[in-house]
VMD Tcl script that draws the C-alpha trace (Angstrom):
set ca {
  {99.75 114.75 103.36}
  {100.40 118.47 102.97}
  {103.84 120.01 102.57}
  {105.41 122.53 104.96}
  {108.41 124.80 104.39}
  {109.85 127.38 106.77}
  {112.83 129.67 106.23}
  {114.83 131.99 108.47}
  {117.27 133.49 106.01}
  {120.06 136.03 105.84}
  {118.49 137.40 102.65}
  {115.10 136.94 100.97}
  {113.23 133.83 102.10}
  {110.46 133.95 99.47}
  {112.30 132.25 96.55}
  {113.44 129.50 98.93}
  {109.88 129.02 100.20}
  {108.51 128.75 96.67}
  {111.27 126.40 95.55}
  {110.66 124.21 98.61}
  {106.94 124.06 97.88}
  {107.61 122.97 94.31}
  {109.73 120.11 95.65}
  {106.95 119.12 98.07}
  {104.04 119.45 95.66}
  {103.80 115.66 95.46}
  {102.38 115.86 99.01}
  {99.42 117.96 97.93}
  {98.47 120.38 95.18}
  {94.94 121.60 95.85}
  {96.14 125.04 96.96}
  {99.25 126.79 98.23}
  {100.19 129.77 100.33}
  {102.85 131.55 102.32}
  {103.12 134.04 105.17}
  {106.12 136.30 105.73}
  {107.19 138.63 108.50}
  {107.99 142.14 107.26}
  {111.61 143.16 107.71}
  {110.41 146.70 108.37}
  {107.62 146.55 110.97}
  {107.39 142.76 111.69}
  {103.79 142.64 110.44}
  {102.56 139.39 108.86}
  {101.73 139.37 105.15}
  {99.97 136.44 103.55}
  {99.49 135.22 99.96}
  {97.36 132.23 98.93}
  {96.12 130.68 95.69}
  {94.05 127.72 94.53}
  {95.80 125.10 92.43}
  {99.49 124.50 91.85}
  {102.45 126.25 93.39}
  {103.18 127.96 90.07}
  {100.02 130.02 90.60}
  {101.32 131.20 93.97}
  {104.75 131.88 92.50}
  {103.25 134.26 89.95}
  {101.67 136.41 92.69}
  {104.66 136.60 95.05}
  {107.48 137.79 92.79}
  {107.59 141.21 94.46}
  {107.53 139.94 98.05}
  {110.65 140.00 100.16}
  {111.32 139.07 103.78}
  {113.98 137.24 105.74}
  {111.49 134.87 107.39}
  {108.39 133.02 106.29}
  {106.37 129.82 106.29}
  {104.68 128.16 103.33}
  {102.32 125.28 102.59}
  {100.99 123.17 99.75}
  {97.68 121.49 100.56}
  {95.91 118.19 100.09}
  {92.38 118.94 101.23}
  {90.90 117.11 104.21}
  {88.60 119.60 105.96}
  {86.99 121.99 103.50}
  {87.05 122.12 99.71}
  {90.09 123.43 97.84}
  {89.62 127.21 97.91}
  {91.56 130.31 98.84}
  {89.68 130.66 102.15}
  {90.72 127.14 103.13}
  {94.31 127.46 101.91}
  {97.12 127.74 104.44}
  {98.61 129.66 106.16}
  {95.78 130.49 108.53}
  {95.87 133.68 110.60}
  {94.43 134.82 113.90}
  {94.51 138.55 114.62}
  {93.43 141.01 117.28}
  {94.63 143.16 120.18}
  {97.79 144.02 118.27}
  {98.82 140.40 117.78}
  {98.88 138.52 114.48}
  {99.90 134.86 114.33}
  {100.09 132.66 111.24}
  {100.17 128.86 111.14}
  {100.70 126.07 108.61}
  {99.73 122.49 109.39}
  {100.04 118.96 108.03}
  {97.79 116.29 109.55}
  {94.37 116.15 111.15}
  {93.22 117.66 114.46}
  {90.69 115.12 115.67}
  {89.19 117.31 118.39}
  {88.87 120.42 116.20}
  {85.08 120.58 116.49}
  {85.22 120.71 120.27}
  {87.98 123.33 120.15}
  {86.09 125.35 117.52}
  {82.98 125.53 119.72}
  {85.03 126.65 122.71}
  {86.93 129.30 120.76}
  {83.75 130.58 119.11}
  {82.21 131.00 122.54}
  {85.22 133.12 123.50}
  {84.66 135.42 120.54}
  {86.95 134.00 117.88}
  {85.51 134.15 114.36}
  {86.44 131.36 111.95}
  {87.15 132.27 108.34}
  {87.65 128.75 106.95}
  {86.26 125.22 107.10}
  {89.58 123.71 108.14}
  {90.63 122.01 111.33}
  {93.89 124.00 111.16}
  {92.35 127.35 112.04}
  {91.81 126.23 115.65}
  {95.62 126.04 115.99}
  {96.02 129.67 114.94}
  {93.31 130.87 117.33}
  {94.67 128.81 120.24}
  {98.15 130.21 119.69}
  {96.72 133.73 119.50}
  {94.80 133.18 122.73}
  {97.99 132.16 124.53}
  {99.92 135.08 123.04}
  {97.26 137.50 124.27}
  {97.69 136.01 127.74}
  {101.29 137.16 127.62}
  {103.13 133.99 126.64}
  {106.04 134.26 124.18}
  {105.64 132.41 120.87}
  {107.55 129.32 122.05}
  {105.42 128.90 125.17}
  {102.24 129.69 123.22}
  {102.93 126.87 120.77}
  {103.90 124.50 123.59}
  {100.62 125.25 125.35}
  {98.67 124.90 122.10}
  {99.98 121.50 121.05}
  {99.10 120.05 124.45}
  {95.44 120.71 123.59}
  {95.55 119.03 120.18}
  {94.46 115.45 119.53}
  {95.44 113.70 116.32}
  {98.46 113.90 114.06}
  {100.16 117.12 113.11}
  {103.23 118.99 112.05}
  {102.87 122.74 112.50}
  {104.93 125.90 112.08}
  {104.06 129.34 113.40}
  {105.26 132.93 113.17}
  {103.83 136.10 114.74}
  {104.38 139.83 114.64}
  {105.47 140.05 118.29}
  {108.42 137.65 117.86}
  {110.98 139.18 115.47}
  {112.79 136.61 113.30}
  {111.46 133.73 115.38}
  {109.90 130.56 114.00}
  {108.41 127.82 116.19}
  {107.37 124.35 115.03}
  {106.19 121.05 116.48}
  {105.26 117.53 115.35}
  {103.29 114.53 116.45}
  {102.69 111.66 114.02}
  {103.68 113.66 110.93}
  {107.16 114.28 109.50}
  {109.06 117.51 110.14}
  {112.76 118.30 110.02}
  {115.10 121.22 110.57}
  {117.78 122.21 108.07}
  {120.97 123.87 109.33}
  {122.57 126.33 106.92}
  {125.30 128.93 107.09}
  {123.72 131.43 109.46}
  {120.22 130.46 108.35}
  {117.74 127.74 109.21}
  {114.95 125.84 107.48}
  {111.92 123.68 108.18}
  {110.40 121.11 105.84}
  {108.22 118.03 105.67}
  {110.84 116.28 103.54}
  {114.58 116.68 102.98}
  {113.98 117.00 99.23}
  {112.77 120.56 99.85}
  {116.08 121.54 101.43}
  {118.94 119.70 99.70}
  {119.59 122.63 97.35}
  {120.32 124.76 100.44}
  {121.71 122.39 103.07}
  {122.36 118.71 103.71}
  {122.63 119.10 107.48}
  {119.29 118.12 108.98}
  {117.69 117.19 112.28}
  {114.54 115.09 112.47}
  {112.12 116.13 115.20}
  {111.06 113.43 117.64}
  {107.44 112.88 118.64}
  {105.95 115.91 120.46}
  {109.15 117.95 120.02}
  {108.87 121.71 119.78}
  {111.68 123.56 118.02}
  {112.63 127.24 118.27}
  {114.45 128.79 115.31}
  {116.14 132.15 115.89}
  {118.98 134.00 114.18}
  {121.21 132.93 117.08}
  {120.52 129.22 116.61}
  {118.09 126.33 117.04}
  {116.74 124.97 120.33}
  {114.80 121.72 120.77}
  {112.31 120.94 123.55}
  {110.61 117.62 124.28}
  {106.92 117.11 125.00}
  {107.47 117.97 128.68}
  {109.08 121.30 127.80}
  {112.60 120.26 128.71}
  {115.38 121.47 126.42}
  {117.04 118.51 124.70}
  {119.78 117.78 122.19}
  {118.85 116.36 118.79}
  {121.38 114.88 116.41}
  {122.40 116.68 113.22}
  {122.93 114.25 110.37}
  {124.08 114.71 106.80}
  {121.42 113.77 104.28}
  {122.57 111.45 101.50}
  {119.97 112.88 99.15}
  {121.44 114.82 96.23}
  {119.85 117.82 94.57}
  {120.09 116.06 91.20}
  {118.00 113.16 92.51}
  {114.92 115.36 92.82}
  {115.34 117.12 89.47}
  {113.40 115.98 86.41}
  {116.37 115.96 84.05}
  {115.70 114.93 80.44}
  {112.44 113.12 81.18}
  {108.95 114.39 80.39}
  {107.53 113.36 83.77}
  {108.79 112.12 87.12}
  {106.86 108.89 86.63}
  {108.75 108.21 83.40}
  {112.04 109.05 85.11}
  {111.27 106.74 88.01}
  {110.20 103.87 85.76}
  {113.58 104.09 84.05}
  {115.44 104.39 87.35}
  {114.23 100.96 88.45}
  {117.21 98.88 87.29}
  {119.56 101.19 89.18}
  {117.28 101.29 92.21}
  {117.13 97.49 92.31}
  {120.92 97.27 91.97}
  {121.37 99.72 94.86}
  {118.82 97.94 97.03}
  {120.45 94.55 96.44}
  {124.06 95.76 96.63}
  {124.77 93.99 99.93}
  {123.06 90.85 98.64}
  {124.54 90.76 95.14}
  {128.10 91.19 96.40}
  {127.77 88.35 98.91}
  {128.15 84.63 98.42}
  {125.28 83.90 100.81}
  {122.33 85.64 102.47}
  {122.44 86.28 106.19}
  {119.87 87.45 108.78}
  {122.02 90.49 109.55}
  {120.86 92.05 106.28}
  {117.79 92.98 108.31}
  {119.54 94.56 111.27}
  {121.90 93.76 114.11}
  {119.18 92.00 116.12}
  {117.96 89.85 113.24}
  {120.27 86.94 114.00}
  {118.65 86.53 117.40}
  {115.07 87.15 116.28}
  {114.48 85.49 112.91}
  {115.36 81.86 113.80}
  {112.50 81.78 116.30}
  {109.86 83.22 113.96}
  {107.00 80.80 113.21}
  {104.64 83.04 111.26}
  {104.58 86.45 109.60}
  {101.99 89.23 109.62}
  {102.45 91.89 106.92}
  {100.77 95.29 107.27}
  {100.66 97.73 104.35}
  {98.47 100.04 102.27}
  {97.95 100.66 98.55}
  {100.85 99.64 96.33}
  {102.78 98.33 99.34}
  {99.84 96.04 100.08}
  {100.25 94.50 96.63}
  {103.93 93.91 97.38}
  {102.86 92.19 100.61}
  {100.52 89.87 98.70}
  {103.36 88.79 96.42}
  {105.53 88.18 99.48}
  {102.90 85.87 100.94}
  {103.21 83.59 97.91}
  {107.00 83.64 98.18}
  {107.20 83.06 101.95}
  {104.76 80.17 101.93}
  {105.99 78.45 98.76}
  {109.75 78.93 99.24}
  {110.22 79.22 103.02}
  {107.12 77.23 104.13}
  {106.42 80.10 106.52}
  {102.74 80.81 107.31}
  {102.00 84.38 106.28}
  {98.98 86.64 106.57}
  {98.55 90.04 104.95}
  {96.35 92.82 106.31}
  {95.37 96.21 104.91}
  {96.91 98.46 107.55}
  {94.00 100.90 107.58}
  {91.61 98.07 108.52}
  {93.74 95.90 110.77}
  {93.38 97.75 114.06}
  {89.63 98.15 113.70}
  {88.76 94.49 113.91}
  {89.26 91.84 116.56}
  {92.21 89.71 115.56}
  {94.05 86.80 117.11}
  {97.72 87.32 117.90}
  {100.01 84.32 117.84}
  {103.33 83.92 119.64}
  {106.57 84.07 117.66}
  {105.02 86.28 115.00}
  {107.13 88.77 113.06}
  {105.22 91.89 112.02}
  {106.44 93.30 108.71}
  {105.41 96.83 107.78}
  {105.98 98.18 104.28}
  {105.92 101.88 103.39}
  {107.72 104.02 100.85}
  {107.83 107.08 103.10}
  {107.89 105.39 106.48}
  {105.36 108.00 107.62}
  {102.13 106.31 106.43}
  {99.72 107.05 109.27}
  {97.62 103.90 108.86}
  {100.68 101.64 108.80}
  {102.25 103.29 111.85}
  {98.99 102.94 113.78}
  {98.63 99.31 112.71}
  {102.15 98.55 113.93}
  {101.41 100.10 117.32}
  {98.24 98.01 117.54}
  {100.16 94.84 116.72}
  {102.68 95.65 119.44}
  {99.86 96.18 121.90}
  {98.69 92.65 121.06}
  {102.05 91.27 122.17}
  {103.79 91.07 118.79}
  {106.95 92.96 119.69}
  {109.26 91.96 116.85}
  {108.83 94.22 113.84}
  {110.63 94.50 110.51}
  {110.10 97.65 108.50}
  {110.81 97.78 104.76}
  {111.10 101.43 103.87}
  {112.83 103.92 101.59}
  {113.57 106.62 104.20}
  {116.23 105.81 106.81}
  {115.16 108.45 109.36}
  {111.42 107.73 109.12}
  {109.06 107.04 112.02}
  {108.48 103.46 110.84}
  {112.20 102.67 110.89}
  {112.51 104.11 114.39}
  {109.54 102.05 115.59}
  {110.99 98.71 114.42}
  {113.78 96.60 115.84}
  {114.55 95.14 112.38}
  {114.73 97.11 109.15}
  {115.65 96.96 105.48}
  {116.18 100.13 103.45}
  {115.13 99.86 99.83}
  {117.44 102.61 98.51}
  {115.09 103.55 95.71}
  {115.96 107.21 96.04}
  {113.31 109.94 96.11}
  {110.07 109.08 94.34}
  {108.20 112.24 93.32}
  {105.50 110.85 91.04}
  {102.36 110.10 93.04}
  {101.88 106.72 91.32}
  {104.54 104.50 92.88}
  {106.90 102.63 90.55}
  {110.45 102.09 91.77}
  {109.34 102.01 95.40}
  {107.16 98.99 94.56}
  {109.79 96.96 92.71}
  {112.46 97.65 95.34}
  {110.02 96.54 98.03}
  {109.58 93.30 96.11}
  {113.35 92.87 95.92}
  {113.64 93.38 99.68}
  {110.82 90.94 100.37}
  {112.38 88.29 98.15}
  {115.68 88.70 99.99}
  {113.82 88.22 103.27}
  {112.18 85.10 101.83}
  {115.60 83.65 101.00}
  {116.88 84.35 104.52}
  {113.87 82.71 106.14}
  {113.99 79.72 103.77}
  {117.63 79.20 104.65}
  {116.98 79.46 108.39}
  {114.13 76.94 108.09}
  {116.18 74.43 106.10}
  {114.16 74.97 102.91}
  {116.95 76.45 100.78}
  {119.90 74.34 99.72}
  {123.31 75.84 99.02}
  {122.88 75.26 95.28}
  {119.43 76.86 95.29}
  {120.82 79.84 97.18}
  {123.57 80.34 94.59}
  {121.06 80.07 91.75}
  {118.76 82.66 93.27}
  {121.66 85.02 94.01}
  {122.70 84.77 90.37}
  {119.16 85.60 89.29}
  {119.11 88.62 91.59}
  {122.36 89.89 90.12}
  {120.88 89.55 86.64}
  {117.64 91.32 87.57}
  {118.71 94.93 86.69}
  {119.85 93.80 83.23}
  {116.59 91.93 82.66}
  {114.66 95.04 83.66}
  {116.57 97.09 81.09}
  {115.54 94.60 78.43}
  {111.89 94.98 79.44}
  {112.12 98.78 79.27}
  {113.43 98.48 75.71}
  {109.95 97.27 74.74}
  {108.44 100.68 75.45}
  {107.75 101.52 71.77}
  {105.63 98.37 71.40}
  {103.73 99.14 74.58}
  {103.25 102.77 73.57}
  {101.64 101.61 70.32}
  {98.86 99.92 72.32}
  {97.99 103.06 74.24}
  {96.03 104.92 71.54}
  {93.26 102.33 71.25}
  {93.29 101.51 74.96}
  {92.85 105.14 75.98}
  {89.42 105.26 74.35}
  {88.04 102.77 76.88}
  {86.23 103.69 80.09}
  {86.69 100.39 81.95}
  {89.26 97.59 82.00}
  {89.84 94.22 83.63}
  {93.27 92.96 84.69}
  {93.86 89.23 85.08}
  {96.59 87.22 86.74}
  {97.01 83.87 88.42}
  {98.99 82.76 91.44}
  {101.80 85.08 92.45}
  {101.01 87.28 89.44}
  {97.50 88.09 90.60}
  {98.81 90.88 92.91}
  {100.78 92.21 89.91}
  {97.49 92.45 88.00}
  {96.09 94.33 91.01}
  {99.01 96.74 90.89}
  {98.55 97.24 87.14}
  {94.87 98.08 87.62}
  {95.74 100.53 90.40}
  {98.29 102.33 88.20}
  {95.78 102.71 85.38}
  {93.14 104.07 87.75}
  {95.52 106.48 89.45}
  {96.86 108.32 86.44}
  {94.44 107.77 83.53}
  {91.13 107.74 85.49}
  {90.01 104.65 83.56}
  {88.04 102.43 85.91}
  {90.05 99.21 86.25}
  {89.65 96.13 88.41}
  {91.85 93.08 88.86}
  {90.72 89.50 89.28}
  {92.33 86.15 89.73}
  {91.70 84.78 86.24}
  {89.94 81.69 87.54}
  {87.28 83.95 89.06}
  {86.11 85.25 85.68}
  {83.28 82.76 85.37}
  {82.12 83.55 88.91}
  {80.83 86.98 87.96}
  {83.21 89.38 86.17}
  {82.70 87.67 82.80}
  {79.29 89.35 82.68}
  {81.09 92.67 82.09}
  {83.16 91.51 79.13}
  {82.27 92.84 75.70}
  {83.99 94.69 72.86}
  {84.24 97.84 75.00}
  {85.87 96.12 77.99}
  {89.61 95.54 77.34}
  {91.20 92.77 79.35}
  {94.86 92.96 80.34}
  {96.50 89.64 81.19}
  {99.77 88.88 82.95}
  {100.91 85.65 81.26}
  {104.17 84.15 82.55}
  {105.20 80.71 81.32}
  {104.68 79.04 84.68}
  {102.67 76.06 85.88}
  {99.40 77.98 85.50}
  {99.87 79.17 81.91}
  {97.57 76.58 80.33}
  {94.81 77.38 82.80}
  {95.27 81.08 82.08}
  {94.99 80.43 78.35}
  {91.63 78.80 78.98}
  {90.50 81.86 80.90}
  {91.58 84.09 78.01}
  {89.57 81.99 75.58}
  {86.53 82.71 77.73}
  {87.18 86.43 77.15}
  {87.59 86.05 73.38}
  {84.41 83.99 73.14}
  {82.52 87.00 74.54}
  {84.09 89.48 72.13}
  {86.54 90.93 74.66}
  {89.76 92.55 73.42}
  {92.91 91.12 75.01}
  {96.19 92.86 75.87}
  {98.60 90.12 76.93}
  {102.04 90.57 78.50}
  {103.60 87.16 78.02}
  {106.88 85.39 78.57}
  {108.58 84.16 75.45}
  {107.47 80.74 74.25}
  {104.00 80.90 75.78}
  {102.79 80.28 72.22}
  {100.01 82.85 72.49}
  {99.35 84.04 68.97}
  {98.55 87.65 68.10}
  {95.35 87.75 66.04}
  {92.58 90.27 65.56}
  {91.47 91.42 69.01}
  {94.47 89.82 70.74}
  {97.51 92.05 71.31}
  {100.61 90.27 72.60}
  {103.79 91.83 74.00}
  {106.42 89.11 74.41}
  {108.83 89.85 77.25}
  {111.75 87.60 78.24}
  {112.19 83.95 79.15}
  {110.39 83.05 82.36}
  {112.29 84.49 85.34}
  {111.08 81.96 87.88}
  {110.37 83.39 91.31}
  {111.44 86.88 90.20}
  {108.92 87.00 87.36}
  {106.48 89.28 89.25}
  {109.08 92.06 89.38}
  {109.68 91.95 85.63}
  {105.98 91.75 84.75}
  {105.36 94.93 86.73}
  {107.29 97.16 84.31}
  {105.15 96.78 81.17}
  {102.00 97.49 83.19}
  {103.60 100.71 84.46}
  {104.51 101.73 80.92}
  {101.04 100.92 79.61}
  {99.41 103.11 82.27}
  {101.89 105.92 81.63}
  {101.29 106.02 77.89}
  {97.52 105.68 78.20}
  {97.56 108.67 80.54}
  {99.63 110.64 78.02}
  {97.11 109.93 75.28}
  {94.26 111.00 77.56}
  {96.11 114.17 78.58}
  {95.84 113.66 82.33}
  {98.40 114.95 84.83}
  {100.71 111.95 85.13}
  {102.70 113.06 88.17}
  {99.89 114.75 90.08}
  {96.64 112.85 89.52}
  {93.48 114.43 90.82}
  {92.43 113.93 94.45}
  {95.65 112.09 95.39}
  {98.89 112.85 97.18}
  {102.08 110.90 97.66}
  {102.73 110.65 101.37}
  {99.58 109.59 103.22}
  {100.20 111.03 106.68}
  {96.52 111.24 107.64}
  {94.12 108.44 108.44}
}
mol new
graphics top color blue
foreach p $ca { graphics top sphere $p radius 0.5 }
foreach p [lrange $ca 0 end-1] q [lrange $ca 1 end] { graphics top cylinder $p $q radius 0.2 }
display resetview
């Protein structure tokens, strides 16, 4: 979940390192640091700071060097502090090596004990420091930096992306990955490393993604790739489609606000192949889909966090529209329980980054249980999850920098609804007229989303009184219950108000005991078959003095009175209603966070890309 940048430049690498860290700060912002190799005597100089990258930037203005590595941290082992900040260094016997690391070394305690017995002194509480000492040990034994890193990574258990420099290897940078993202950028006579292409697009669009257990050697003469067995290999250079403008804030106050407003365009891009067609086809999900999907008899969806909420919505759609049995599992829990695998099961994994460690591990576990057909729904075409799946659908949301997911979620829903249509058609549950109607609704979806966003001033007006609360309940019924869950998660993430979601019918089975004048209740109220039952549940809240914030379809006939705030949206959007009802909950959370003065884009204790278990 940390961010790595490496630069081998023709000029000064430090501004590029700092700029890259700022682009990767969504991956972690507990502390930051860099290490550079002196152009004069090749010695290693290090600078570290606690907090945001801007703090590091202020202390490194005078530094200059052609080569360096840098890191922004999300703490796993050891509290956020300068002593635990990367890069970590191991020195002695004329050798100084510096390392940055993303991931977790699972056998670090064993390695620490062994290295301590050999005389190495640890200066931090991190698992990363064992990497620096191991590399130093191999360098002392006479190995060059490339061989030292190759020998080191063979001793590491867990997930990692690492980069290393040392004083005995002039203008040489070595990196490796296993289970964590890392890529090489190819410039004009200079080379780069990064955890994410967003850190590099201002400097190059030519990138190479490292394969599992690859080790890469960057020198002024070029780049060399080696596989896990040490054999030199070729790796493809591709041109990133990411633009520098896409990762800039532009006229918006926060990335979250920007990404909320990008949703109509992101949905249109995601559904481009669908909206321009007269019918849905299995091939939307990959070249093999036509041979795989007709034989599918049940679906297993694996996801975490916001993506898990998208999966829960999909279960309603797949079972009610396609009559396809569907189960949903939290990816981080799935492989740690005994489960029953069924033949002809399609495993669907959902991840914004495609590098979510828990989801990748869950997919591997499902495959080990005999479920070999996998569909990944993801926003990153070169990600590990895409490569691990024989079917795939790219959401085309563009980069999402704000930690609280917005457009990634709604584009995942759009992809899952498209999949539902395909499966319903294959199973004889979708008539030609129904297919045309749903395609028309999908084409209209971006416009409907724009109309919802136009209600922001009304939603903003609710934030001042809501922000004073310490707890909140979110209610939904049926397919909108997961949307209530997503709304509660957004509020928790960025405003730090404790919020929980319940299926509204469950109120009287316990949660109603919490309701009083200080417990606001947010309700998702579409005009569907459950609206009258939901109204009864809301009356239960009012009878206990609870204050209601209701996001309703037009013509639900819910009156705004004292203690009942109603935001009327659009006419009921049928099956696509969950997507539209997501937007006002995002806006409510955003404006409540603004009133409270919290950091909207970088909430405490969180990071965007969860590449550790």
